[in-house]
FILUM-663885 format. One record per residue (C-alpha): residue number from 0; x, y, z; residue in three letters. Coordinates in steps of 0.001 Angstrom, whole numbers. Example, Ala and Ser with C-alpha at 12.3 -4.5 7.8 and 13.67 -1.06 7.14 Angstrom:
<sites>
SITE;0;12300;-4500;7800;ala
SITE;1;13670;-1060;7140;ser
</sites>
This chain:
<sites>
SITE;0;76324;92513;71303;met
SITE;1;80210;92500;72986;ala
SITE;2;83135;92631;70923;arg
SITE;3;85870;90139;71221;glu
SITE;4;88906;91385;73172;gln
SITE;5;92564;91415;71837;leu
SITE;6;94104;88380;71730;gln
SITE;7;97531;90149;73528;val
SITE;8;95092;91590;76000;leu
SITE;9;93534;88023;76998;thr
SITE;10;96865;86668;77199;ala
SITE;11;98141;89444;80209;leu
SITE;12;94932;88910;82060;asp
SITE;13;95084;85129;82291;val
SITE;14;99167;84672;82575;ala
SITE;15;99847;83031;85329;lys
SITE;16;101710;85035;87762;thr
SITE;17;105586;85303;87262;gln
SITE;18;108961;86790;86956;trp
SITE;19;108129;89955;84862;tyr
SITE;20;105444;90611;86860;his
SITE;21;107363;90763;89787;phe
SITE;22;110536;93046;88438;thr
SITE;23;107615;95283;87183;ala
SITE;24;106405;95674;90685;ile
SITE;25;110011;96401;91954;ile
SITE;26;110479;99368;88725;ile
SITE;27;107561;100585;89120;ala
SITE;28;107691;100613;93378;gly
SITE;29;110999;102137;93504;met
SITE;30;109997;105101;92239;gly
SITE;31;107422;105159;94964;phe
SITE;32;109870;104392;97886;phe
SITE;33;111979;107554;96750;thr
SITE;34;108549;109423;96497;asp
SITE;35;107817;108727;99970;ala
SITE;36;111296;108714;100986;tyr
SITE;37;111737;112278;99588;asp
SITE;38;108511;113522;100942;leu
SITE;39;108888;111981;104671;phe
SITE;40;112492;112648;104712;cys
SITE;41;111782;116908;105619;ile
SITE;42;109856;116377;108251;ser
SITE;43;112945;114752;110241;leu
SITE;44;115476;117989;109377;val
SITE;45;112725;120696;109669;thr
SITE;46;113997;120878;113828;lys
SITE;47;117379;120307;113113;leu
SITE;48;117407;123583;110181;leu
SITE;49;115869;125624;112508;gly
SITE;50;118581;125228;115118;arg
SITE;51;121237;125760;111975;ile
SITE;52;119725;128936;110397;tyr
SITE;53;117323;130711;112932;tyr
SITE;54;119325;130485;116133;his
SITE;55;119083;133277;118321;glu
SITE;56;121306;134725;120888;glu
SITE;57;120287;134523;124085;gly
SITE;58;116786;132498;123912;ser
SITE;59;115992;130292;126538;ser
SITE;60;114892;127908;123611;glu
SITE;61;116591;126493;120033;pro
SITE;62;115979;128154;117436;gly
SITE;63;112902;126930;114725;lys
SITE;64;111759;127471;111366;leu
SITE;65;109438;130404;111923;pro
SITE;66;105767;129268;110745;ser
SITE;67;105672;130502;107586;asn
SITE;68;108900;129293;106634;val
SITE;69;108073;125590;108044;ser
SITE;70;104789;125777;105989;ala
SITE;71;107114;126493;102651;ala
SITE;72;109492;124113;103491;val
SITE;73;107231;121071;104144;asn
SITE;74;104737;122136;101745;gly
SITE;75;106223;123248;98553;val
SITE;76;106818;119661;97916;ala
SITE;77;103165;118919;97486;phe
SITE;78;102401;121548;95506;cys
SITE;79;104745;120503;92807;gly
SITE;80;103277;116885;93487;thr
SITE;81;100053;117921;92523;leu
SITE;82;100634;119816;89536;ser
SITE;83;103355;117308;88363;gly
SITE;84;100229;114469;88558;gln
SITE;85;97778;116736;86475;leu
SITE;86;100619;117095;83761;phe
SITE;87;102193;113658;83740;phe
SITE;88;99172;111939;83713;gly
SITE;89;97966;113984;80972;trp
SITE;90;101174;113561;79125;leu
SITE;91;101871;109775;80028;gly
SITE;92;98068;109136;77711;asp
SITE;93;99368;111588;75148;lys
SITE;94;103107;110167;74464;leu
SITE;95;102774;106971;76261;gly
SITE;96;103384;105541;79727;arg
SITE;97;107149;104468;79081;lys
SITE;98;108605;107730;77476;arg
SITE;99;106970;109426;80196;val
SITE;100;108496;107298;83170;tyr
SITE;101;111876;107779;82398;gly
SITE;102;111773;111260;82579;met
SITE;103;110368;111461;85762;thr
SITE;104;112657;109515;87408;leu
SITE;105;115375;111659;86098;met
SITE;106;113792;114615;87609;leu
SITE;107;113563;112959;90622;met
SITE;108;117789;112062;90411;val
SITE;109;118405;115702;89937;leu
SITE;110;115983;117202;91969;cys
SITE;111;117505;115125;95027;ser
SITE;112;120925;116278;94811;val
SITE;113;120100;119788;93994;ala
SITE;114;118116;119847;97429;ser
SITE;115;120476;119170;98962;gly
SITE;116;123374;121421;97757;leu
SITE;117;121068;124874;98457;ser
SITE;118;123195;127712;98104;phe
SITE;119;124183;130585;99985;gly
SITE;120;124906;130845;103549;lys
SITE;121;122098;133072;105412;asp
SITE;122;118728;131436;106117;pro
SITE;123;116428;133130;103614;thr
SITE;124;118673;132002;100316;ser
SITE;125;119671;128350;101721;val
SITE;126;115418;128311;102326;met
SITE;127;114830;129965;99327;ala
SITE;128;116540;127170;97027;thr
SITE;129;115382;124177;99114;leu
SITE;130;111676;125253;98363;cys
SITE;131;112907;126013;94560;phe
SITE;132;114438;122333;94558;phe
SITE;133;111586;120908;96271;arg
SITE;134;109100;122297;93987;phe
SITE;135;110411;120116;91439;trp
SITE;136;111140;117239;93423;leu
SITE;137;107635;116984;94195;gly
SITE;138;106789;117928;90195;phe
SITE;139;108545;115034;89667;gly
SITE;140;107186;112464;92117;ile
SITE;141;103802;113612;91431;gly
SITE;142;104407;112250;87496;gly
SITE;143;104790;108899;89107;asp
SITE;144;101892;108212;90846;tyr
SITE;145;99417;107916;87855;pro
SITE;146;102182;106213;85554;leu
SITE;147;103399;103357;88190;ser
SITE;148;99871;102691;88830;ala
SITE;149;98860;102239;85376;thr
SITE;150;101787;100287;84407;ile
SITE;151;101364;98137;86808;met
SITE;152;97325;97590;86456;ser
SITE;153;98023;97440;82603;glu
SITE;154;100841;94773;82925;tyr
SITE;155;99209;92769;85599;ala
SITE;156;96577;89561;85241;asn
SITE;157;92872;90310;86243;lys
SITE;158;93284;87768;89211;lys
SITE;159;95854;89447;91210;thr
SITE;160;95564;92655;89820;arg
SITE;161;94800;94609;92849;gly
SITE;162;98094;92996;94672;ala
SITE;163;100072;94222;92693;phe
SITE;164;99260;97790;91976;ile
SITE;165;98953;97371;96201;ala
SITE;166;102466;96103;96406;ala
SITE;167;103670;99209;94300;val
SITE;168;102107;101517;96571;phe
SITE;169;103159;99519;99306;ala
SITE;170;106604;100413;98451;met
SITE;171;105875;103637;100350;gln
SITE;172;106106;102465;103488;gly
SITE;173;109358;100929;102935;phe
SITE;174;110373;104566;101917;gly
SITE;175;109161;106064;105293;ile
SITE;176;111517;103343;106901;leu
SITE;177;114517;103911;105148;ala
SITE;178;114076;107583;105990;gly
SITE;179;114073;107266;109247;gly
SITE;180;116790;104472;109633;met
SITE;181;119414;106754;107268;val
SITE;182;118701;109739;109673;ala
SITE;183;119197;107492;112118;ile
SITE;184;122352;106112;111316;ile
SITE;185;123895;109407;109984;val
SITE;186;122756;111329;113069;ser
SITE;187;124309;108821;115064;ser
SITE;188;128078;108870;113033;ala
SITE;189;127897;112664;113401;phe
SITE;190;127382;112422;117160;arg
SITE;191;129774;110108;117794;ala
SITE;192;132454;111779;115731;lys
SITE;193;131163;115947;116950;phe
SITE;194;129667;114943;120669;pro
SITE;195;127965;118278;121800;ala
SITE;196;126474;119558;124947;pro
SITE;197;122276;119990;125304;ala
SITE;198;120993;123584;124379;tyr
SITE;199;120160;124745;127989;glu
SITE;200;123906;123433;129227;ile
SITE;201;126102;125559;125894;asp
SITE;202;123558;127309;123392;ala
SITE;203;126103;127586;120547;val
SITE;204;128156;124693;121273;ala
SITE;205;124923;122148;120842;ser
SITE;206;124431;122383;117400;thr
SITE;207;128127;121335;115753;val
SITE;208;128957;123403;112318;pro
SITE;209;129021;119472;110948;glu
SITE;210;125774;119374;111776;ser
SITE;211;125028;121284;108745;asp
SITE;212;125692;118025;106547;tyr
SITE;213;123706;115882;108170;val
SITE;214;120519;117141;106615;trp
SITE;215;121826;117766;103347;arg
SITE;216;123325;113790;103217;ile
SITE;217;119678;112857;104151;ile
SITE;218;117791;115098;101829;leu
SITE;219;119948;113709;99241;met
SITE;220;120325;110074;99773;phe
SITE;221;116742;110208;98317;gly
SITE;222;118433;110225;94671;ala
SITE;223;120194;106634;94810;leu
SITE;224;117306;104325;94657;pro
SITE;225;115835;106048;91579;ala
SITE;226;119373;106096;89856;leu
SITE;227;119573;102561;90481;leu
SITE;228;115764;101466;88805;thr
SITE;229;116202;104158;85920;tyr
SITE;230;118486;101453;83931;tyr
SITE;231;115521;98639;84281;trp
SITE;232;112956;101616;83303;arg
SITE;233;114384;102440;80089;met
SITE;234;114440;98294;79902;arg
SITE;235;110343;97926;80234;met
SITE;236;108647;97431;77007;pro
SITE;237;105558;99953;76615;glu
SITE;238;102407;98258;77745;thr
SITE;239;100467;96380;75623;ala
SITE;240;97256;98212;76379;arg
SITE;241;98744;101767;75325;tyr
SITE;242;100682;100163;72252;thr
SITE;243;97542;98315;70685;ala
SITE;244;94393;100993;72192;leu
SITE;245;96068;103986;72326;val
SITE;246;98897;103858;69445;ala
SITE;247;96671;101703;67302;lys
SITE;248;100005;99524;66616;asn
SITE;249;98638;95474;67341;ala
SITE;250;102009;94593;65654;lys
SITE;251;104244;96078;68351;gln
SITE;252;102089;95332;71536;ala
SITE;253;102003;91397;70368;ala
SITE;254;105497;91854;69376;phe
SITE;255;106146;93161;72999;asp
SITE;256;104178;90799;75358;met
SITE;257;105360;87811;73230;ser
SITE;258;108638;88633;74985;lys
SITE;259;107608;89642;78263;val
SITE;260;104991;86776;78358;leu
SITE;261;107537;84191;76348;lys
SITE;262;104333;82661;74571;val
SITE;263;103015;82970;70602;glu
SITE;264;100733;86342;70783;val
SITE;265;98767;86949;67466;ala
SITE;266;98744;90170;66406;ala
SITE;267;95163;91035;65083;glu
SITE;268;95816;94730;63551;pro
SITE;269;91739;94123;62278;glu
SITE;270;90340;94329;65355;lys
SITE;271;92318;97214;66762;val
SITE;272;90695;99176;62919;glu
SITE;273;87190;97756;63994;glu
SITE;274;87798;99401;67479;phe
SITE;275;88699;102653;66235;asp
SITE;276;85352;103061;63895;gln
SITE;277;83054;102650;66690;thr
SITE;278;82293;105697;69011;glu
SITE;279;83943;104036;72102;asp
SITE;280;87254;104877;70310;gly
SITE;281;87081;108326;70566;lys
SITE;282;85261;110539;73298;phe
SITE;283;87189;112792;75390;gly
SITE;284;87382;113582;79292;leu
SITE;285;85255;116375;78707;phe
SITE;286;82257;114758;76361;ser
SITE;287;79131;113905;77382;lys
SITE;288;79551;110530;76838;gln
SITE;289;82434;110403;79405;phe
SITE;290;80290;112124;81879;leu
SITE;291;77459;109527;81485;arg
SITE;292;79965;106470;81907;arg
SITE;293;82398;107390;84249;his
SITE;294;82007;110666;85770;gly
SITE;295;80657;109592;89176;leu
SITE;296;83044;107231;88938;his
SITE;297;85847;110268;88800;leu
SITE;298;83840;112101;91678;leu
SITE;299;84088;109205;93877;gly
SITE;300;88047;108429;92960;thr
SITE;301;88808;111900;93265;thr
SITE;302;86386;112911;96356;ser
SITE;303;87841;109574;98498;thr
SITE;304;91350;110370;97847;trp
SITE;305;90979;114136;98972;phe
SITE;306;88896;113263;102099;leu
SITE;307;91553;111010;102853;leu
SITE;308;94781;112707;102651;asp
SITE;309;93493;115490;104281;ile
SITE;310;93345;112987;107642;ala
SITE;311;96383;111415;106534;phe
SITE;312;98813;113996;106137;tyr
SITE;313;97724;116274;108849;ser
SITE;314;98881;113180;111590;gln
SITE;315;102012;111900;109204;asn
SITE;316;103901;115503;109259;leu
SITE;317;102979;116743;113192;phe
SITE;318;103812;113484;114310;gln
SITE;319;107074;115116;115781;lys
SITE;320;104485;117266;117428;asp
SITE;321;102225;115041;119275;ile
SITE;322;105093;112537;120404;phe
SITE;323;106529;115986;121907;ser
SITE;324;103471;117069;123581;ala
SITE;325;102427;113470;125119;ile
SITE;326;106263;113460;126036;gly
SITE;327;107386;111158;124075;trp
SITE;328;110640;113451;123043;ile
SITE;329;112107;115415;125393;pro
SITE;330;111718;118638;125672;lys
SITE;331;113911;120591;122803;ala
SITE;332;116601;122460;125287;lys
SITE;333;117132;119442;127347;thr
SITE;334;118994;117864;123697;met
SITE;335;121765;119044;121465;ser
SITE;336;120819;119805;117825;ala
SITE;337;121799;116330;116382;leu
SITE;338;120213;114321;119406;glu
SITE;339;116828;115748;118602;glu
SITE;340;117104;114329;114608;val
SITE;341;117953;111011;116396;phe
SITE;342;115137;110909;118262;arg
SITE;343;112482;112553;116033;ile
SITE;344;113878;109864;113355;ala
SITE;345;113293;106799;115942;arg
SITE;346;110118;107704;117180;ala
SITE;347;109117;107895;113395;gln
SITE;348;110993;104635;112093;thr
SITE;349;108462;102517;115566;leu
SITE;350;105674;103913;114151;ile
SITE;351;106470;102954;110843;ala
SITE;352;107978;99898;111652;leu
SITE;353;104758;98832;113815;cys
SITE;354;101708;100196;111978;ser
SITE;355;102634;102032;108649;thr
SITE;356;104616;99081;107027;val
SITE;357;102154;96080;108221;pro
SITE;358;98630;98045;106707;gly
SITE;359;100251;98242;103724;tyr
SITE;360;100972;94356;103404;trp
SITE;361;97562;93330;104900;phe
SITE;362;96251;95293;101698;thr
SITE;363;98312;93545;99677;val
SITE;364;97343;90094;100652;ala
SITE;365;94130;90148;101186;leu
SITE;366;92722;92945;98271;ile
SITE;367;92124;90193;95764;asp
SITE;368;90257;88260;98733;lys
SITE;369;87992;90697;100033;ile
SITE;370;87510;93383;97371;gly
SITE;371;88516;96687;97244;arg
SITE;372;85308;98571;98340;phe
SITE;373;84966;96301;101725;pro
SITE;374;88303;97723;102483;ile
SITE;375;87743;101266;101592;gln
SITE;376;84927;101187;103893;val
SITE;377;86613;99463;106486;met
SITE;378;89303;101373;106965;gly
SITE;379;87444;105120;106666;phe
SITE;380;84829;103554;109630;leu
SITE;381;87537;102623;112095;phe
SITE;382;89998;105770;110824;met
SITE;383;86679;107991;112177;thr
SITE;384;86104;105654;115232;val
SITE;385;89721;106003;116711;phe
SITE;386;89963;109603;115593;met
SITE;387;86918;110316;118422;phe
SITE;388;88122;107986;120609;ala
SITE;389;91186;110028;120663;leu
SITE;390;89450;113270;120774;ala
SITE;391;86791;112835;123134;ile
SITE;392;88768;112025;126373;pro
SITE;393;91827;114046;124979;tyr
SITE;394;93054;115552;129013;his
SITE;395;93055;111127;129518;his
SITE;396;95217;110645;126873;trp
SITE;397;98134;113745;128025;thr
SITE;398;98448;111862;131649;leu
SITE;399;101693;110232;131779;lys
SITE;400;100427;106956;132584;asp
SITE;401;98112;107060;129553;asn
SITE;402;100582;107714;126999;arg
SITE;403;101193;104332;125553;ile
SITE;404;97410;103809;125095;gly
SITE;405;97764;107048;123018;phe
SITE;406;100310;105678;120599;val
SITE;407;98601;102408;120624;val
SITE;408;95234;104048;119273;met
SITE;409;97226;107052;116642;tyr
SITE;410;99372;103464;115786;ser
SITE;411;95929;101731;114733;leu
SITE;412;94691;105033;112870;thr
SITE;413;97558;104469;110666;phe
SITE;414;96932;100753;110674;phe
SITE;415;93356;101180;109394;phe
SITE;416;94625;104367;107204;ala
SITE;417;97180;102180;105034;asn
SITE;418;94842;98727;105358;phe
SITE;419;92006;100959;103702;gly
SITE;420;91193;103806;101896;pro
SITE;421;95318;105119;101560;asn
SITE;422;95886;101746;99221;ala
SITE;423;92404;101644;97710;thr
SITE;424;92255;105002;96333;thr
SITE;425;95719;104415;94609;phe
SITE;426;94756;100970;93326;val
SITE;427;90859;101914;92254;val
SITE;428;91493;104744;89347;pro
SITE;429;94119;103109;87770;ala
SITE;430;91181;99705;86770;glu
SITE;431;88190;101629;85993;ile
SITE;432;88757;104251;83098;phe
SITE;433;89717;103710;79199;pro
SITE;434;93083;102975;78401;ala
SITE;435;93186;106423;76237;arg
SITE;436;92334;108437;79866;leu
SITE;437;93549;106121;82868;arg
SITE;438;97090;107382;83488;ser
SITE;439;95313;111521;82843;thr
SITE;440;91826;110350;85403;cys
SITE;441;94652;108414;88401;his
SITE;442;96306;111946;88115;gly
SITE;443;93628;113896;88570;ile
SITE;444;92271;111968;91165;ser
SITE;445;96118;111845;93295;ala
SITE;446;96103;115662;92685;ala
SITE;447;92720;116180;94274;ala
SITE;448;94567;113638;97134;gly
SITE;449;97171;116077;97170;lys
SITE;450;94836;119115;97498;ala
SITE;451;93857;117612;100661;gly
SITE;452;97463;116460;101928;ala
SITE;453;97689;120849;101098;ile
SITE;454;94662;121554;103494;ile
SITE;455;95906;118686;105987;gly
SITE;456;99215;120115;106262;ala
SITE;457;98597;123795;106276;phe
SITE;458;95429;123739;107841;gly
SITE;459;96433;121738;110589;phe
SITE;460;99291;124234;111579;gln
SITE;461;96752;126598;111841;tyr
SITE;462;94100;124806;113496;ala
SITE;463;96060;123499;116399;glu
SITE;464;97309;126727;117245;gln
SITE;465;93576;128165;116911;gly
SITE;466;91320;125308;118168;ile
SITE;467;94021;123090;119429;gly
SITE;468;94596;119498;119157;val
SITE;469;91613;118033;120190;arg
SITE;470;89225;120054;117963;asn
SITE;471;90979;119251;115419;thr
SITE;472;91144;115761;115804;leu
SITE;473;87159;115822;116122;ile
SITE;474;87247;117523;112724;ile
SITE;475;89299;114984;111223;leu
SITE;476;86970;112311;112897;gly
SITE;477;84229;113995;110564;val
SITE;478;85984;114183;107539;val
SITE;479;86724;109956;107909;asn
SITE;480;82975;109732;108202;phe
SITE;481;82656;111622;104552;leu
SITE;482;85060;109380;103231;gly
SITE;483;82830;106468;104144;val
SITE;484;79825;108352;102071;leu
SITE;485;81825;109057;98800;phe
SITE;486;83128;105739;98675;thr
SITE;487;79682;104637;97668;phe
SITE;488;80062;106323;94233;leu
SITE;489;82845;103886;93391;val
SITE;490;82426;100597;91615;pro
SITE;491;84037;97368;92527;glu
SITE;492;86671;95923;90385;ser
SITE;493;87867;93147;91753;lys
SITE;494;88097;90014;89608;gly
SITE;495;87253;92186;85932;lys
SITE;496;89369;92622;82875;ser
SITE;497;89990;96561;82705;leu
SITE;498;88274;96437;79054;glu
SITE;499;85107;95060;80972;asp
SITE;500;85530;97941;83843;leu
SITE;501;86285;100762;81066;ser
SITE;502;83603;99693;78921;gly
SITE;503;85868;98934;75914;glu
SITE;504;85433;95765;75506;gly
SITE;505;81355;96874;75180;glu
SITE;506;78513;96520;72562;ala
SITE;507;79535;98437;69241;glu
SITE;508;76261;100548;69194;asn
SITE;509;77238;102256;72624;gly
SITE;510;74942;100324;74330;glu
SITE;511;76062;98621;78001;val
SITE;512;75499;95170;78516;pro
SITE;513;73124;94337;81389;glu
SITE;514;75307;93488;83567;ser
SITE;515;77126;96948;84093;lys
SITE;516;73834;99179;84508;gln
</sites>
């Protein structure tokens, strides 16, 4: 026989969509806005860093970051993110979502500012301090993944939970847009004030000394949105599911949610105790019981996120190379340093506006209607198709007349990543695991994703030089197809309560009701 659910959780499950849902989306989403801003703005300024710090006298091409430095600057934040996801995911289940949530935000604010203040004048010390602070920035960002998803999923109601979690994630799209816009505004303002000739006309004058401020301003701006939401984050009560099911304080959970939901909720401490005495309330991450119930689920969420991010991040970080290869951005030596920043930012913002942002909101609109599983399979399938369509006639796309076609296909790949696995791999791990392991399991899944991102970002750099763009695209097509297969391990969570999904509302003797098997 299944146990009755706590009244406070039922109240959350059936609550009508109301104002507090939207404030939760904004508060959790601003973290993601900052995440995306910080992770992607670095790719806007790497060429500028090369011109400022690695200029060679008499060279016909502008200076650029040596490949090991470039890999470090682009990738060090990912390594930080991966460690942060595991650490804060675990901490979020130990100390509570809310307490850890403020820590991650403060870390992001401090490191955003510090990464723009890198010390010294010589290239080595600037790059070393930049990498150091970007690592810890990533560490804070990593904590935001499991915590934002878990908080949103525990606050949401059954009917629109998918859309709410996806909306938090979709704030990334705006973060990427903001990164582009800030770079465009800052570089335009400096270009107007300090005009400079193209590199081939006057190598030294093409990079004005003031351009050293440009990348610092762009990087430091990331602290602003995070700072603005800190106060609101601290005002948010701990989620009822954590308070009741993990901290076992039914009274506090009922009190917090009565305030949030504006309805009277009974405390029912005896139900919490009853749950505590069953086996369900006890098994840990490394137990046989977890393996039996959620082992395949965890394999499904980690593998799909891992495969997706290999493809997703190798595309994203190398947009500027692809744009240059097809001639969207002119040759470096024909531009001044700030013009180059402006053009790269403009191209990325266009791609974000046309494909990235709409894809996210398609997911928000349809995830609770179609379900997570169909969206994920469809997204992976289309990404596979478009990758092969770009790769097989690759020579055809490089010809001048077909450039627009290439950009359209490339944008479509992005659209189906976001209206597809990029959003769903974030949503599902926050729904299908038990409350006391939810943030840990989401952190593990997200960290697997970041491991894929590291492979995508670094592997691509060497693959492109070694086997060429075309073969790399073919490999990415295969990776996406594997994503389709691994999606079959993940259960559909549409319209079910979190306790039904995680088995916390189940029979006392540990039997699984028929509908679950």
